[in-house]
C-alpha positions as CSV (number, residue, x, y, z in Angstrom):
1,A,12.0,9.5,-6.4
2,I,12.8,9.9,-2.7
3,R,10.6,12.9,-2.4
4,T,7.7,11.1,-4.2
5,F,8.0,8.1,-1.8
6,K,8.2,10.4,1.2
7,N,5.1,12.4,0.2
8,H,3.2,9.1,-0.6
9,F,4.2,7.6,2.8
10,I,3.3,10.8,4.8
11,A,-0.1,10.8,3.0
12,G,-0.6,7.2,4.1
13,L,0.3,8.1,7.7
14,C,-2.2,11.0,7.6
15,S,-5.0,8.5,6.8
16,L,-4.3,6.2,9.8
17,D,-6.9,5.5,12.5
18,D,-6.4,7.6,15.7
19,D,-5.8,4.5,17.7
20,F,-3.1,3.1,15.4
21,P,0.2,2.6,17.4
22,L,2.8,4.8,15.7
23,Y,5.6,2.5,16.7
24,L,4.4,0.1,14.0
25,W,5.1,2.7,11.2
26,D,7.7,0.4,9.6
27,K,5.0,-2.3,9.0
28,L,3.4,0.2,6.5
29,L,6.4,0.4,4.3
30,P,5.7,-2.7,2.1
31,Q,2.2,-1.4,1.3
32,A,3.5,2.1,0.5
33,E,6.0,0.6,-1.9
34,L,3.3,-1.6,-3.5
35,T,0.8,1.2,-4.0
36,L,3.4,3.6,-5.3
37,N,4.7,1.1,-7.8
38,L,1.1,0.3,-8.9
39,L,0.5,4.0,-9.6
40,R,3.9,4.7,-11.2
41,G,4.4,3.9,-14.9
42,S,7.2,1.6,-16.1
43,R,10.0,3.2,-18.0
44,M,10.6,0.3,-20.3
45,N,6.9,-0.2,-21.3
46,T,4.7,2.8,-20.7
47,K,1.5,0.7,-20.9
48,L,2.5,-1.1,-17.7
49,S,2.9,-0.1,-14.1
50,A,6.2,-0.4,-12.5
51,W,4.8,-3.3,-10.4
52,A,3.5,-5.1,-13.5
53,Q,6.9,-4.7,-15.2
54,L,8.7,-6.3,-12.3
55,N,6.2,-8.8,-10.8
56,G,3.4,-9.3,-13.4
57,T,-0.2,-8.2,-13.2
58,Y,-1.4,-7.5,-9.7
59,D,-4.5,-9.5,-8.8
60,F,-6.8,-7.1,-6.8
61,N,-9.4,-9.9,-6.4
62,S,-7.0,-12.2,-4.5
63,T,-5.2,-9.5,-2.5
64,P,-7.4,-6.4,-2.1
65,I,-5.7,-3.2,-0.8
66,G,-7.3,-0.9,1.8
67,P,-6.0,2.3,3.2
68,P,-3.2,1.7,5.7
69,G,-4.1,1.6,9.4
70,T,-7.8,1.1,8.8
71,K,-9.7,-0.1,11.9
72,V,-11.3,-3.4,11.1
73,L,-14.2,-5.1,13.0
74,V,-13.9,-8.9,12.9
75,H,-16.7,-11.2,13.9
76,H,-15.2,-14.5,15.2
77,K,-17.5,-17.4,16.0
78,P,-16.3,-19.5,18.9
79,Q,-16.0,-23.1,18.1
């Protein structure tokens, strides 16, 4: 389990934008845990993900997930 998480987290770090500040690596841990649990099957009910077993169905429409450290361009209108 530790090796799986480590490999998953390192793969996420490899996809970071070049300008991402590496001192913020710890802010990526919750998303790494979330995505890994969404991919991993539950041991009690093999038809569910580990996330769904613990927290219910994940709603991708209300909380979309993007690759970690993706550069985002925001258009903000001044008021």
